[in-house]
C-alpha positions, 0 to 999 in steps of 0.5 A, spaced: 753 276 294 759 276 289 762 282 293 762 278 299 765 272 296 771 276 294 772 279 301 772 272 304 777 270 299 781 277 300 781 275 307 783 268 306 789 270 302 791 275 307 791 270 313 795 265 308 800 269 306 802 274 312 809 273 315 806 271 322 799 267 323 794 273 323 789 271 328 795 270 334 799 276 333 795 281 329 792 283 335 798 284 339 799 291 338 805 295 340 812 291 339 815 294 345 809 292 349 809 285 346 816 284 348 815 287 355 809 282 356 813 277 354 819 278 358 815 279 364 811 273 363 814 266 366 811 262 361 814 265 355 809 268 350 802 267 353 796 265 348 800 264 342 804 257 339 811 256 340 813 257 333 810 264 333 813 265 340 820 264 337 818 269 331 816 274 336 822 273 341 827 274 335 823 281 333 824 283 340 831 281 341 832 286 335 828 291 338 832 291 344 839 291 340 836 297 336 834 301 342 841 299 346 845 302 340 840 308 339 841 309 347 849 308 346 849 314 340 845 318 345 849 317 351 855 319 347 852 326 344 850 327 351 857 326 354 859 331 349 854 336 351 857 335 358 864 336 356 862 343 352 858 345 358 863 344 363 869 347 359 864 353 359 863 353 366 871 353 367 872 359 362 867 363 366 870 361 373 877 364 370 873 370 368 870 371 375 876 370 378 880 375 373 874 380 375 875 379 382 882 381 382 881 387 378 875 389 383 880 388 389 885 392 385 880 398 384 878 398 391 886 399 393 886 405 388 880 408 391 883 407 398 889 410 396 886 416 393 881 417 399 887 418 403 890 423 398 884 427 398 884 427 406 891 429 406 890 434 400 883 437 404 888 437 411 893 442 407 887 446 404 884 447 411 891 449 413 892 454 407 885 457 409 888 458 416 894 461 414 890 466 409 886 468 415 892 469 419 895 473 413 889 477 412 888 479 420 896 481 419 894 485 413 888 488 416 892 491 422 898 493 418 893 497 413 889 500 419 896 502 422 898 505 415 891 509 415 892 511 422 898 514 420 896 517 414 890 521 418 895 524 423 896 532 421 903 534 419 904 538 425 902 532 430 907 528 426 912 534 427 911 534 434 911 527 436 918 526 433 923 526 428 921 527 421 925 522 417 923 516 422 916 518 420 918 517 412 922 511 414 916 508 418 911 509 412 916 506 407 917 500 411 909 499 412 908 500 404 913 494 403 910 490 408 903 491 405 906 489 398 909 483 401 903 481 404 899 482 398 904 477 394 903 472 400 896 473 399 896 472 392 900 466 393 896 463 398 890 464 394 893 461 388 895 455 392 888 454 395 886 454 387 891 449 385 889 444 391 882 445 390 883 443 383 887 437 385 881 435 390 876 436 384 881 431 380 882 426 385 874 426 386 873 425 379 878 419 379 874 416 385 868 417 381 870 413 375 873 408 379 867 407 383 863 406 377 868 401 374 868 397 381 860 398 380 860 395 373 865 390 375 861 387 380 855 387 375 859 383 371 861 378 376 854 377 378 852 376 371 857 371 370 855 368 377 848 367 374 851 364 368 855 360 372 849 357 376 845 357 369 850 352 366 851 348 372 843 347 372 844 345 365 849 341 367 845 338 372 840 337 367 844 334 362 847 329 368 840 327 369 839 326 362 845 322 361 844 317 367 837 316 365 840 314 358 845 309 362 839 306 366 835 306 359 841 302 356 842 298 361 835 296 362 834 295 354 841 290 355 837 286 360 831 286 356 835 283 350 839 278 354 833 276 357 829 275 351 835 272 348 835 267 354 828 265 353 830 264 345 835 259 348 831 256 353 826 255 347 831 252 342 834 247 348 840 243 346 837 242 339 841 248 337 847 250 341 848 258 342 854 262 339 859 264 344 857 271 344 850 268 346 852 263 351 857 269 354 850 273 355 847 268 358 853 267 363 853 274 365 845 274 366 846 268 371 852 272 374 847 277 376 842 272 380 848 267 383 854 270 385 859 267 380 864 270 375 861 269 368 868 267 365 869 261 370 862 259 369 862 259 361 869 255 362 866 250 366 860 249 360 865 249 355 869 244 359 863 239 360 859 240 353 863 245 348 858 250 350 852 245 349 854 242 342 856 235 346 850 234 351 851 226 350 852 221 345 848 215 349 841 213 350 838 209 355 835 203 353 834 199 360 831 202 366 832 196 370 840 195 368 842 202 366 844 199 360 844 204 353 846 204 346 850 209 342 846 215 338 851 214 332 851 207 331 846 204 336 851 199 339 850 197 346 853 200 352 854 198 359 853 203 365 849 209 361 845 210 368 846 208 375 839 204 375 838 205 383 840 212 384 839 216 377 834 212 373 828 213 377 829 221 378 831 221 370 824 218 368 820 223 373 824 229 370 823 227 363 816 226 364 815 232 367 818 236 361 815 232 356 821 228 353 822 221 351 827 218 356 829 213 351 830 218 346 834 224 350 841 224 349 846 223 356 853 222 357 856 215 356 860 211 361 867 213 361 871 206 362 874 206 368 876 200 372 878 198 380 881 192 381 878 189 374 871 191 376 868 197 372 867 203 376 863 209 375 857 211 371 854 215 365 848 219 365 850 226 365 844 231 362 845 237 358 850 243 357 852 243 364 852 235 365 849 234 371 847 227 373 839 226 375 841 225 382 845 231 383 840 235 379 834 233 383 838 236 389 838 243 386 831 243 383 827 246 388 832 252 388 832 253 381 824 253 381 824 259 386 829 262 381 826 261 375 819 261 376 818 254 373 820 247 373 828 247 371 830 243 364 837 240 364 837 241 357 835 248 357 841 253 356 839 258 362 837 253 366 843 249 366 847 255 366 844 257 373 844 250 376 852 250 374 852 257 377 848 254 384 852 248 384 859 252 383 857 257 388 856 252 393 863 249 392 866 255 394 866 259 387 862 265 390 869 267 393 871 269 385 879 267 387 883 263 383 884 258 389 877 258 390 875 257 383 880 252 382 878 248 388 870 248 386 872 246 379 876 240 381 870 238 386 865 239 380 868 233 376 869 229 383 876 231 384 881 232 378 887 237 378 888 236 371 880 238 370 881 244 374 887 246 370 884 246 364 878 250 366 882 255 369 886 256 363 879 257 359 877 262 364 883 266 363 882 266 356 874 268 356 876 273 361 881 276 357 876 276 351 871 280 356 876 285 358 879 286 351 874 283 346 880 279 343 882 271 344 888 268 342 888 262 337 890 257 342 885 260 347 880 259 341 882 252 340 881 250 347 874 254 349 871 252 342 
């Protein structure tokens, strides 16, 4: 019994002192899965309270930022691998090209030597013919000499002059000696030519082996090159996948942060960096330049820091009061045009219509009569009737009833309205006209917006902003 009591006390302490309410988040499982589920949900964080959802979303934002940072490091490493492999492939290409030149040179040398061998073979054949002719002549001479030697002396004496006989013998002997010398020279020439032929054949054999070796080297290099290309392709695929993963992580981070801003509402205006992220994410949904959109929000509400200084107090007359002093203010909201829509909208969002700040009337008179009304809502400063014109489109885009005081909702509404006014063209002229019409036709308003847009665009491009720009944007 005592053990059970202590166990109960222990569990109670765990629930009390845990960083997060245990019953709600202890079963959530993997943080990545929780964050993905939260990002995909149109209702924020299912089955947990608003405060728990804020804590979870903050963790998710940090989780995706860490993922993005790690992927950025991986991308840098993979990019370096790509460069290394590409350099190796370039070196192999140069080696292969050099071997191809050497192989071509070797083939030319082989052809030249083959021609020399053919010429040498022709010379050898001619020499063999000469030797054959010489041998035939020598044979004839030797037969004649032999026949002369076989004649009896009496026959020689009877056939002619004895001195002629001896002269003939001397001539035959000299001819035989010269023929023998010629035969020796021809045989020596034949031996020499045969040696040259063998030498050239050996050279051809060496060259053929060299070319064969070079061809094998070329094939090996081509194989290596193909392997390197394969690795490079794999690395490129890995690189592209990492880029994709990083982009997805950044998108998830942006979405999670947008959800945080949405939950925070106007009670805590976003930082410039956070607002820029929201503007960039909205620009992916609505065709508009993020710098221009953020410039409009800056002009209208100092990026959510000033969403109105008046409260509606009388729905019938549209009168109100100052938030800071409680002093009565006229023309806070037009009763016939905007008040009914404002009351319906705040009711659908669970807001107190008489405790929700809106813009005050800017005193203006035409022929002594007051002109215009206040009542603009949220960071984008929409009057209720104009917001109502966009309500259905916003619900389709956002998947829920849009909130003029929500950061992403107000940015998206401004983007839609500005796009309708022509800002989707993203030219200076088109944006300037859209800005002027956004405020009801004011060139000075448009000039101020375009100056801020240039400042913000410079920050997006270079990460820097002048002090003058900072003073005007913030």
